[in-house]
C-alpha positions in Angstrom: 157.8 107.3 113.4 156.9 103.9 114.8 154.1 105.4 116.9 152.7 107.2 113.8 152.6 103.9 111.9 150.7 102.2 114.7 148.1 105.1 114.7 147.7 104.6 110.9 147.1 100.9 111.2 144.6 101.5 114.0 142.7 104.0 111.9 142.6 101.7 109.0 141.1 98.8 110.9 138.8 100.2 113.5 137.9 103.9 113.0 134.9 103.6 110.8 131.7 101.6 111.7 129.9 99.4 109.3 126.4 100.5 108.7 124.3 99.2 105.8 127.2 97.6 103.9 130.2 95.5 104.7 133.3 97.7 104.5 136.3 95.8 106.0 138.3 93.4 103.8 141.5 91.3 104.2 143.5 90.1 101.2 146.4 87.7 100.7 148.4 87.5 97.6 151.7 86.3 96.2 153.7 86.8 93.0 156.8 87.7 91.1 159.2 90.6 91.9 161.5 92.5 89.5 164.2 94.9 90.5 164.4 97.9 88.1 167.7 99.5 89.2 171.1 99.0 87.7 170.9 95.3 88.0 167.6 93.8 86.7 166.2 90.4 87.4 163.1 88.4 88.4 162.7 86.4 91.5 160.0 84.7 93.6 158.3 84.8 95.9 156.8 88.0 97.3 153.9 88.0 99.7 151.3 90.8 100.4 148.8 91.1 103.2 146.2 93.8 102.8 143.7 95.2 105.3 141.3 97.7 103.8 138.4 99.9 104.9 135.9 101.0 102.2 135.1 104.7 102.9 132.8 105.2 99.9 131.7 103.0 97.0 134.7 104.4 95.0 137.3 105.0 97.7 139.0 102.8 100.2 141.9 103.2 102.7 144.4 100.4 102.6 147.2 99.1 104.8 149.6 96.8 102.9 152.2 94.5 104.5 154.8 93.1 102.1 157.8 90.8 102.5 159.8 88.6 100.2 163.2 87.6 98.7 165.0 89.0 95.8 168.3 88.2 94.1 170.0 89.0 90.8 173.3 89.3 89.0 174.7 91.1 86.0 177.0 93.7 84.6 177.7 96.9 86.4 179.8 99.9 85.4 182.2 99.3 88.2 181.9 95.5 88.5 181.1 93.2 85.6 180.0 90.3 87.9 177.8 92.3 90.2 175.3 90.2 92.3 172.9 90.8 95.2 170.8 88.6 97.5 168.4 90.2 100.0 165.2 89.8 101.9 162.9 92.8 102.4 159.8 93.9 104.1 157.6 97.0 103.9 154.5 98.6 105.3 152.4 101.1 103.4 149.3 103.3 103.7 147.4 103.7 100.4 144.2 105.2 99.0 142.5 103.0 96.4 140.1 104.4 93.7 137.6 102.1 92.1 137.5 103.3 88.5 134.3 101.4 87.6 132.4 103.2 90.3 132.8 106.4 88.5 130.2 105.3 85.9 126.6 104.2 86.0 127.0 100.4 86.0 124.0 98.5 87.5 124.8 96.8 90.8 123.3 93.4 89.8 125.7 93.1 86.8 128.9 94.1 88.7 131.5 91.4 88.7 134.7 93.3 88.0 136.4 96.1 89.8 139.5 98.1 88.7 141.4 99.8 91.5 144.0 102.5 91.1 146.3 102.7 94.2 148.9 105.1 95.6 150.3 106.1 99.0 153.3 106.3 101.2 155.4 103.4 102.7 158.5 102.3 104.5 160.9 99.8 103.1 163.4 97.7 105.0 166.2 95.6 103.3 168.8 93.2 104.7 171.3 91.0 102.8 174.4 91.2 100.7 175.7 92.3 97.4 179.1 92.3 95.7 180.1 95.4 97.6 179.2 94.0 101.0 176.4 93.9 103.5 173.1 95.7 102.9 171.2 96.8 106.0 168.5 99.4 105.6 166.2 100.0 108.6 162.5 100.3 107.7 162.3 103.5 109.8 165.3 105.3 108.4 165.0 108.4 106.2 166.2 106.5 103.1 163.5 103.8 103.7 160.6 106.1 102.6 158.9 104.8 99.4 156.0 105.6 97.2 153.9 102.5 96.4 151.5 102.6 93.4 149.4 99.9 91.8 146.7 98.8 89.4 144.4 96.0 90.6 141.8 93.9 88.9 139.2 92.1 91.1 136.6 89.5 90.2 133.7 88.8 92.5 133.4 85.1 93.2 130.7 85.5 95.9 129.1 88.2 98.0 132.2 88.2 100.3 135.0 86.5 98.3 137.0 88.1 95.4 139.9 87.0 93.2 142.6 89.6 92.7 145.4 90.2 90.2 147.6 93.3 90.5 150.6 95.1 89.1 152.5 97.2 91.6 155.4 99.7 91.3 157.4 100.9 94.4 159.6 103.9 94.1 162.1 104.0 97.0 163.8 107.2 98.1 167.1 105.4 98.7 168.8 102.6 96.8 166.8 99.8 95.4 166.8 96.2 96.5 170.2 95.7 94.8 171.7 98.3 97.1 172.9 100.5 94.2 171.8 104.1 93.7 171.1 105.6 90.3 174.0 106.5 88.1 173.0 110.2 88.6 174.5 110.7 92.1 172.6 114.0 92.5 169.3 112.1 92.8 168.5 110.0 95.8 165.7 108.1 94.1 165.8 104.7 92.5 163.7 103.3 89.7 162.5 100.9 92.4 160.9 97.5 91.8 157.7 96.1 90.5 155.6 93.1 91.6 152.9 91.1 89.8 150.5 89.3 92.2 147.5 87.1 92.3 145.4 86.3 95.4 142.1 86.5 97.1 140.3 89.0 99.3 137.5 88.4 101.9 135.0 91.0 103.1 133.8 90.7 106.6 130.4 91.8 108.0 126.9 90.8 108.7 125.2 92.9 105.9 124.1 91.4 102.6 126.2 93.6 100.4 129.7 95.0 100.3 130.1 98.7 99.7 132.9 98.1 97.1 130.4 96.4 94.8 127.5 98.8 94.9 126.8 101.6 92.4 127.1 105.0 94.2 124.3 106.3 91.9 122.1 103.6 93.4 123.0 104.7 96.9 122.1 108.3 96.1 118.9 107.2 94.4 117.9 105.2 97.4 118.5 108.1 99.7 116.5 110.4 97.4 113.6 107.9 97.5 113.7 107.8 101.3 113.6 111.6 101.4 110.7 111.7 98.9 108.8 109.2 101.0 109.4 111.3 104.1 108.2 114.4 102.3 105.1 112.7 100.9 104.1 111.7 104.4 103.9 115.4 105.3 101.0 115.8 102.9 99.0 112.8 104.2 96.2 113.9 106.6 93.9 110.9 107.1 91.4 112.6 109.4 91.5 115.9 107.5 92.1 118.1 110.5 94.9 120.1 108.9 97.7 118.2 110.8 99.8 115.7 108.8 99.7 112.1 110.0 103.4 112.2 110.8 102.8 114.8 113.5 99.2 114.0 114.4 98.8 112.6 117.9 95.1 111.8 117.3 94.7 110.5 113.8 91.0 109.7 114.2 89.6 113.2 114.9 86.0 113.5 113.5 85.5 115.8 110.5 85.2 119.5 111.3 86.5 119.2 114.9 89.0 122.0 115.8 92.4 120.7 116.8 95.7 122.1 118.2 99.1 122.0 116.5 99.6 118.3 117.5 96.3 117.2 115.9 94.5 116.7 119.3 90.9 118.0 119.6 90.7 121.3 121.5 89.9 121.2 125.2 89.3 124.8 126.2 88.6 124.1 129.9 91.4 121.5 130.2 89.2 119.0 131.9 90.4 116.1 129.8 87.3 116.0 127.7 87.7 117.3 124.1 85.4 120.2 123.3 83.4 118.3 120.7 82.5 115.8 123.4 82.3 118.3 126.2 78.7 119.1 127.3 80.0 121.9 129.4 83.2 123.3 127.8 83.6 126.1 130.4 83.9 124.2 133.6 86.1 125.8 136.3 89.8 124.7 136.4 90.4 121.6 138.5 86.8 120.5 139.1 85.9 116.9 138.7 83.8 116.1 135.6 82.0 113.0 134.2 82.8 111.4 130.9 80.7 114.0 129.1 82.7 116.9 130.6 79.9 118.0 133.0 80.9 118.9 136.5 79.8 116.3 139.1 76.6 116.9 141.1 76.5 114.3 143.8 73.1 115.2 145.3 71.6 115.8 141.9 70.0 119.1 142.8 71.2 120.9 139.6 74.1 122.7 141.4 77.6 121.4 140.6 79.7 120.3 143.6 82.1 123.2 143.4 79.2 125.7 143.9 77.0 123.5 146.2 77.0 124.8 149.8 74.8 121.9 150.8 76.2 118.9 148.9 73.8 116.5 150.6 70.4 118.0 149.7 67.5 115.5 149.7 66.5 114.2 146.3 63.7 116.3 144.8 64.1 119.3 147.1 64.3 122.8 145.6 67.5 124.7 146.1 68.8 128.2 145.2 71.9 128.8 142.9 74.2 128.0 145.9 72.6 124.6 146.4 70.9 125.6 149.7 67.4 124.1 150.2 64.5 126.5 149.8 60.8 126.3 149.2 58.9 128.2 146.4 59.6 130.4 143.4 63.2 131.2 144.3 64.3 127.7 143.6 67.2 127.0 141.1 66.7 124.6 138.2 69.5 123.7 135.8 69.6 125.1 132.3 69.3 123.0 129.1 71.6 123.9 126.2 71.3 123.3 122.4 73.4 123.1 119.3 73.5 125.8 116.6 70.0 126.3 115.0 68.8 123.1 116.7 65.7 122.4 118.9 66.7 118.8 119.5 67.2 117.9 123.2 70.5 116.1 123.2 71.2 113.1 125.4 73.7 115.1 127.4 70.9 117.3 128.8 68.8 114.4 130.2 70.6 114.5 133.6 69.5 118.1 133.9 66.0 117.2 132.9 66.0 114.4 135.5 66.8 117.1 138.2 63.9 119.2 137.0 61.5 116.2 137.0 62.6 115.2 140.5 61.7 118.7 141.8 58.3 118.6 140.1 57.5 115.1 141.4 58.6 116.1 145.0 56.4 119.2 144.8 53.1 118.4 143.2 51.9 122.0 143.6 54.6 123.5 141.4 54.0 124.7 137.9 56.7 125.4 135.5 57.3 128.1 132.9 59.7 126.8 130.3 61.4 129.6 128.4 63.4 129.1 125.2 66.3 131.4 124.1 68.4 131.8 121.0 71.7 133.5 120.1 71.7 136.7 118.0 72.4 135.0 114.6 69.4 135.3 112.3 66.3 137.5 112.4 64.4 138.4 115.5 61.3 136.6 114.4 63.1 133.3 113.5 64.9 133.4 116.8 61.7 133.8 118.7 60.2 130.8 116.9 63.4 128.8 117.5 63.2 129.6 121.2 59.6 128.4 121.4 60.5 125.2 119.6 63.2 124.6 122.1 60.8 125.1 125.0 58.2 122.7 123.5 60.9 120.1 122.9 61.9 120.3 126.5 58.3 119.9 127.7 57.9 117.0 125.4 60.9 115.3 126.9 59.6 115.9 130.5 56.2 114.4 129.6 57.3 111.4 127.5 60.5 110.5 129.4 59.8 111.5 133.0 56.0 111.3 133.2 55.4 115.0 134.1 51.8 116.2 133.5 51.6 118.5 130.4 49.3 120.9 132.2 51.9 121.7 134.8 54.2 123.4 132.2 53.8 126.4 130.0 56.1 127.1 126.9 57.4 130.6 126.4 60.2 132.2 124.3 62.5 135.2 124.7 64.2 134.6 121.3 67.4 136.6 121.1 66.3 138.9 124.0 68.0 138.7 127.4 71.2 137.2 126.2 73.0 135.4 129.0 76.5 136.0 127.6 78.1 138.9 125.6 78.6 137.5 122.1 81.0 140.2 121.1 83.5 139.1 123.8 86.0 136.4 122.9 88.1 134.2 125.1 91.7 133.3 124.1 92.3 129.6 124.8 95.4 128.7 122.9 98.5 130.2 121.2 99.8 127.9 118.4 103.4 127.1 117.7 103.5 129.7 114.9 102.3 132.4 117.3 98.7 132.6 116.2 96.1 133.2 118.9 92.9 131.0 118.8 89.7 132.4 120.4 86.2 131.3 121.0 83.0 133.3 121.6 80.2 132.6 124.1 77.2 132.1 121.8 76.7 128.6 122.9 75.6 129.9 126.4 72.7 131.8 124.8 71.2 128.7 123.0 69.3 127.5 126.0 66.1 126.8 127.9 65.5 128.0 131.5 62.8 127.2 134.0 60.8 129.4 136.4 58.6 127.9 139.1 55.2 129.6 139.3 
């Protein structure tokens, strides 16, 4: 029994952690005690020490330690001059219900609290009465008692409260006077009552005590937090279809395809997003520049991973393997274009520099510049678009690199001789919801190629 009591006290004081509100209080009170058995009487003083833990705004768990003195005298059925003089002590575990927290009372106006208490306790008594010595151990079977009470609290400050209480204790055995009820078949006594006044102090580093908040306010606050969390799910600053809360790149340009985390797609996994990648189909693991183009150290138009002679002299003509050759079989890099565009982008100027270097190193070479288009649109419009692309490339070679206009001839194949099969699609990602994302190869057909004549 003693070990069980220790466990109860430990739970009361230390089990629950304080989060947003202060929840642990210590109270001290004193007052008047009145025996309600066969011999009635009032005496002082009685002392109470309370340690409480607020579980919710309306419910707290309370440990109460009480001790005091009681004496009285009067008429008894067997003895006209009956008297008693004892001291007593008890320990109790109680639940306390804050009645005002059952209603909607604004927190800012809360000054009073009315607590209804009840629980289980153990009562020890020692002293004398007319019949002899009284000695009731606090841990005997007859020491079990049921404490109840009604308490009024007034908040003096955020942590300090004044308390007034009325308490009734129903012991299983005889009361403080040592006399059982007249009905010998009942082991219960009417018990005794106390009236106390005192103070209670709430410990903690938070601004508010849980006992003084409105539970409706707590629920409302939590609902507001949830609503704010939900509202963030609909905010998509960059308009990429991924909410800002989950978006790892919240500055994606409008219209750029992204994955489930909001990051721009990178089909070839070279670290350059597709919308910035000049060559979105580089081989796995190859080194690329900041534009996503594979490095070409000798600038012969053949990327390092395919170049069998990576140290070719600048301006020499090479085949598709990077081997130096002379004449019409030379390889020259291809220039690519955006959809329906004939504008030579900045990303293609490194390729044009390679073409210009070859022409300058070989004054006898003439160049046929052939424009191509994808299959979207009519045959006639695609032919004209291919020719516009060829002329745009020639203009760049003339104006930027100083190549003579008469050394180049513009030609067009339009949508003929497609380099890549446009009906074929490549799977490049499976999203978290199981959807497969694909991409076709039309961009490879929007190009200009060169033939040395």
